[in-house]
PLY file of the C-alpha trace (Angstrom):
ply
format ascii 1.0
element vertex 282
property float x
property float y
property float z
element edge 281
property int vertex1
property int vertex2
end_header
-5.03 -14.32 -57.73
-2.73 -13.35 -60.91
-4.80 -9.90 -61.14
-3.97 -8.49 -57.46
-1.88 -5.35 -58.05
1.17 -6.08 -58.68
2.42 -3.76 -55.09
0.55 -6.15 -53.31
0.48 -9.04 -54.85
2.45 -12.57 -55.16
6.49 -12.00 -56.62
8.47 -14.84 -58.63
11.85 -14.10 -57.62
13.74 -16.24 -60.72
17.52 -17.03 -59.47
16.10 -17.41 -55.78
19.03 -18.63 -54.52
21.37 -16.71 -56.64
23.45 -13.47 -56.07
20.28 -11.31 -56.45
17.89 -13.10 -56.29
18.44 -14.36 -52.98
18.26 -11.13 -51.70
15.19 -9.68 -52.99
13.31 -12.35 -51.68
14.93 -12.22 -48.27
13.45 -8.45 -48.40
10.73 -9.09 -49.97
9.92 -11.64 -47.16
10.62 -9.58 -44.35
8.48 -6.92 -46.20
5.22 -9.44 -45.84
5.06 -9.95 -49.41
4.55 -13.88 -50.47
7.16 -14.85 -52.80
7.59 -18.10 -54.60
11.17 -18.74 -55.55
12.51 -19.67 -59.46
14.69 -22.54 -59.38
15.41 -25.72 -60.38
15.26 -27.09 -56.84
12.19 -25.16 -55.54
8.48 -26.83 -55.88
7.18 -25.52 -58.42
10.49 -25.88 -60.67
11.69 -23.08 -62.89
13.94 -23.91 -65.60
14.57 -21.58 -68.66
15.53 -24.17 -70.31
11.95 -26.51 -69.53
9.49 -24.06 -70.86
6.78 -26.52 -70.44
6.55 -25.35 -66.53
6.56 -21.85 -66.55
2.72 -22.59 -66.22
2.98 -23.52 -62.88
5.71 -21.01 -61.65
3.64 -18.44 -63.28
0.33 -19.47 -61.15
-1.57 -16.44 -59.45
1.97 -14.80 -59.56
1.22 -10.73 -60.07
5.13 -9.46 -61.03
7.90 -11.16 -61.21
11.78 -10.51 -60.46
13.61 -11.57 -64.14
17.52 -12.73 -63.63
18.48 -15.27 -66.44
21.13 -17.40 -65.35
23.63 -17.66 -66.37
24.21 -14.85 -68.23
21.57 -13.20 -70.79
24.70 -12.50 -73.13
24.17 -16.26 -74.38
22.99 -17.77 -77.67
19.05 -17.95 -77.38
18.74 -16.38 -74.17
17.09 -13.23 -75.56
14.63 -15.10 -77.65
13.57 -16.73 -74.14
13.09 -14.40 -72.07
10.95 -13.17 -74.83
8.90 -16.19 -74.97
8.89 -16.05 -71.00
7.37 -12.50 -71.15
4.83 -14.10 -73.67
3.81 -16.09 -71.17
3.71 -14.55 -68.02
1.79 -11.77 -69.51
-0.92 -14.74 -70.56
-0.46 -15.91 -67.04
-1.81 -12.60 -65.45
1.50 -11.28 -64.28
1.34 -7.56 -64.62
4.68 -6.16 -63.56
8.47 -7.43 -64.61
11.86 -5.93 -62.90
14.51 -7.02 -64.82
18.14 -7.22 -63.91
20.67 -6.53 -67.16
24.23 -5.81 -67.51
25.69 -3.10 -68.63
27.46 -2.62 -72.22
25.85 -6.20 -72.85
24.42 -5.72 -76.29
21.83 -8.94 -75.59
20.95 -7.26 -72.45
20.03 -4.40 -74.23
18.14 -6.58 -76.53
15.92 -7.80 -73.65
15.63 -4.61 -72.67
13.51 -3.33 -75.40
11.58 -6.63 -75.64
9.95 -5.66 -72.05
10.19 -2.24 -73.18
7.77 -3.11 -76.20
5.21 -5.48 -73.47
2.35 -3.14 -71.61
3.84 -4.61 -68.36
4.81 -2.17 -65.92
8.26 -2.30 -65.96
11.53 -1.26 -63.77
15.08 -2.23 -65.59
18.41 -2.51 -63.66
20.90 -2.07 -65.67
24.47 -3.73 -63.65
27.73 -3.55 -63.45
29.97 -6.50 -62.23
29.00 -7.30 -58.56
31.47 -6.84 -55.26
29.82 -9.94 -54.48
31.48 -11.87 -57.57
34.41 -12.10 -54.92
33.03 -13.67 -52.29
30.75 -15.95 -53.87
31.91 -17.97 -56.41
33.34 -17.09 -59.98
36.76 -15.69 -58.16
36.69 -16.87 -55.04
38.34 -19.93 -55.28
41.46 -18.31 -57.13
41.20 -15.82 -54.35
41.40 -18.74 -51.68
44.33 -20.82 -53.69
45.90 -17.21 -53.74
46.25 -16.26 -57.57
44.02 -14.87 -59.46
45.00 -14.63 -63.43
43.13 -12.83 -65.38
43.09 -11.43 -69.06
46.03 -8.27 -69.23
42.87 -6.18 -71.07
40.56 -5.40 -68.38
39.62 -2.16 -68.05
38.45 -1.06 -64.83
35.15 -1.31 -63.35
32.79 0.18 -61.24
31.90 -2.93 -58.97
28.54 -2.44 -57.44
27.22 -4.09 -53.93
24.55 -6.87 -54.79
22.66 -5.23 -51.69
21.96 -1.83 -53.58
20.68 -3.59 -56.42
18.08 -6.08 -54.08
17.14 -2.63 -52.26
16.25 -1.05 -56.14
14.53 -4.28 -56.97
12.61 -4.39 -54.01
11.50 -0.44 -53.60
10.51 -1.05 -57.75
7.66 -4.30 -56.18
5.77 -1.79 -54.07
6.30 2.21 -54.95
5.04 3.09 -58.35
7.40 5.78 -58.65
9.81 3.22 -60.18
7.75 2.25 -63.04
9.14 2.48 -66.55
12.19 3.55 -64.90
15.36 2.46 -66.30
18.18 2.17 -63.61
22.22 2.44 -64.24
23.71 1.01 -61.49
27.25 0.85 -60.61
29.24 1.79 -57.34
31.08 4.76 -56.52
34.54 3.92 -58.27
35.95 2.00 -60.92
38.73 -0.01 -59.64
40.99 -2.16 -61.22
41.04 -5.88 -60.66
44.26 -5.57 -59.65
43.50 -3.07 -57.23
40.03 -4.98 -55.98
42.26 -8.17 -54.87
45.06 -6.39 -53.12
42.17 -4.50 -51.28
41.27 -8.20 -50.52
44.05 -9.15 -49.75
44.77 -5.93 -47.54
41.94 -6.92 -45.25
42.55 -10.92 -45.36
45.90 -10.38 -43.83
47.40 -13.26 -46.65
49.33 -12.91 -50.00
46.61 -13.06 -53.00
49.38 -12.87 -56.24
47.21 -10.91 -59.05
48.64 -12.42 -62.57
47.95 -10.32 -66.35
47.71 -13.16 -68.58
46.86 -12.92 -72.30
42.95 -13.07 -73.01
44.50 -17.05 -74.98
46.00 -18.55 -71.77
43.30 -17.15 -69.85
40.83 -18.98 -72.23
42.79 -21.89 -71.84
43.20 -22.12 -68.13
38.97 -22.40 -68.06
39.39 -25.20 -70.70
42.14 -27.18 -68.45
39.46 -26.65 -65.21
37.24 -28.93 -67.27
34.30 -25.81 -67.83
32.25 -26.55 -70.49
32.52 -24.62 -73.34
29.77 -22.94 -73.47
30.52 -20.97 -70.39
34.18 -20.42 -71.09
33.11 -19.01 -74.43
30.41 -16.63 -72.27
32.96 -15.55 -69.98
35.44 -14.79 -72.61
32.92 -12.71 -74.69
32.46 -10.23 -71.45
35.64 -10.33 -71.08
36.60 -8.81 -73.99
32.74 -6.80 -74.44
32.01 -5.54 -71.49
35.24 -4.78 -69.87
36.79 -3.25 -72.44
36.31 0.39 -71.33
32.89 1.00 -71.94
31.43 0.79 -68.74
34.29 2.17 -66.41
32.02 5.70 -66.38
30.08 5.89 -63.06
26.36 6.00 -63.18
23.90 7.99 -60.57
21.42 4.53 -60.49
21.67 4.08 -56.63
21.03 7.69 -56.12
17.95 7.98 -58.12
16.73 5.11 -57.16
17.44 5.09 -53.20
18.35 8.75 -52.41
21.86 7.63 -51.16
25.24 6.97 -53.05
25.87 3.52 -53.62
27.44 1.52 -51.47
32.21 1.25 -51.55
34.33 -0.99 -52.34
36.14 -0.97 -49.41
33.08 -1.52 -46.85
32.28 -4.25 -48.58
35.88 -5.54 -48.32
35.93 -4.91 -45.07
32.65 -6.64 -44.28
32.89 -9.74 -45.96
36.51 -10.24 -44.48
35.39 -10.04 -41.01
33.56 -13.24 -42.23
36.91 -15.51 -42.70
35.56 -16.42 -46.29
38.68 -15.20 -47.65
40.74 -17.16 -44.99
44.15 -15.43 -43.51
44.15 -13.54 -40.67
41.44 -10.09 -41.66
42.31 -7.06 -40.39
0 1
1 2
2 3
3 4
4 5
5 6
6 7
7 8
8 9
9 10
10 11
11 12
12 13
13 14
14 15
15 16
16 17
17 18
18 19
19 20
20 21
21 22
22 23
23 24
24 25
25 26
26 27
27 28
28 29
29 30
30 31
31 32
32 33
33 34
34 35
35 36
36 37
37 38
38 39
39 40
40 41
41 42
42 43
43 44
44 45
45 46
46 47
47 48
48 49
49 50
50 51
51 52
52 53
53 54
54 55
55 56
56 57
57 58
58 59
59 60
60 61
61 62
62 63
63 64
64 65
65 66
66 67
67 68
68 69
69 70
70 71
71 72
72 73
73 74
74 75
75 76
76 77
77 78
78 79
79 80
80 81
81 82
82 83
83 84
84 85
85 86
86 87
87 88
88 89
89 90
90 91
91 92
92 93
93 94
94 95
95 96
96 97
97 98
98 99
99 100
100 101
101 102
102 103
103 104
104 105
105 106
106 107
107 108
108 109
109 110
110 111
111 112
112 113
113 114
114 115
115 116
116 117
117 118
118 119
119 120
120 121
121 122
122 123
123 124
124 125
125 126
126 127
127 128
128 129
129 130
130 131
131 132
132 133
133 134
134 135
135 136
136 137
137 138
138 139
139 140
140 141
141 142
142 143
143 144
144 145
145 146
146 147
147 148
148 149
149 150
150 151
151 152
152 153
153 154
154 155
155 156
156 157
157 158
158 159
159 160
160 161
161 162
162 163
163 164
164 165
165 166
166 167
167 168
168 169
169 170
170 171
171 172
172 173
173 174
174 175
175 176
176 177
177 178
178 179
179 180
180 181
181 182
182 183
183 184
184 185
185 186
186 187
187 188
188 189
189 190
190 191
191 192
192 193
193 194
194 195
195 196
196 197
197 198
198 199
199 200
200 201
201 202
202 203
203 204
204 205
205 206
206 207
207 208
208 209
209 210
210 211
211 212
212 213
213 214
214 215
215 216
216 217
217 218
218 219
219 220
220 221
221 222
222 223
223 224
224 225
225 226
226 227
227 228
228 229
229 230
230 231
231 232
232 233
233 234
234 235
235 236
236 237
237 238
238 239
239 240
240 241
241 242
242 243
243 244
244 245
245 246
246 247
247 248
248 249
249 250
250 251
251 252
252 253
253 254
254 255
255 256
256 257
257 258
258 259
259 260
260 261
261 262
262 263
263 264
264 265
265 266
266 267
267 268
268 269
269 270
270 271
271 272
272 273
273 274
274 275
275 276
276 277
277 278
278 279
279 280
280 281
């Protein structure tokens, strides 16, 4: 029932097949929680663009992991998330764990919208993921042997998605995480060039890093046939989030889990061993 205490009741995991959602769902199931995946392929289906289907997904749910796809910086996303919060409250949901993004004004609007409710909430404000290099986004470029990115990008304290998932699961069971905002990063800021070089070394094959102008990068996305809204979103994120505002390392992982965050070198070593990047890994 929806009125079960959120630390015991069923959890709806939005973006349940994505980088964070999949890991959150797997950990919750392993911990014995009842989980409903929120995705277009799930039954009942969940689609951010089809609010008429939200009620079925929320039926009997006590807590929700909210991950907006493709990114909360998309125009109109904050209004959609607000509408979802209202419907979730009407459905009897009492706990929300929100995946947010560091340095995104729209993400901070969504955070404020959540904080203005009477939910028991936890906010995970995250830097860019390690797994963007191995689970789509940059993977095709890495496999092609050349990663071209704008020459304006500042260093980023990339974070392991497994750390994020571990914090989310803790927030669904332990009231110590109630009404906490965790600023979540890895232990050090790296340039994208450093990240690609580490991957190339671990994979045992050359991967070129090619800095280009922002406009050249944007045109490249258009030539790849990406939808216009995706091109604009990626361009916006690169010029906003990666302008240096997020370079400082934060203590969210240590505050939430009592340990340091996982580091990029360990992620690269374990990921290279799966051969997802090809080559003769070392």
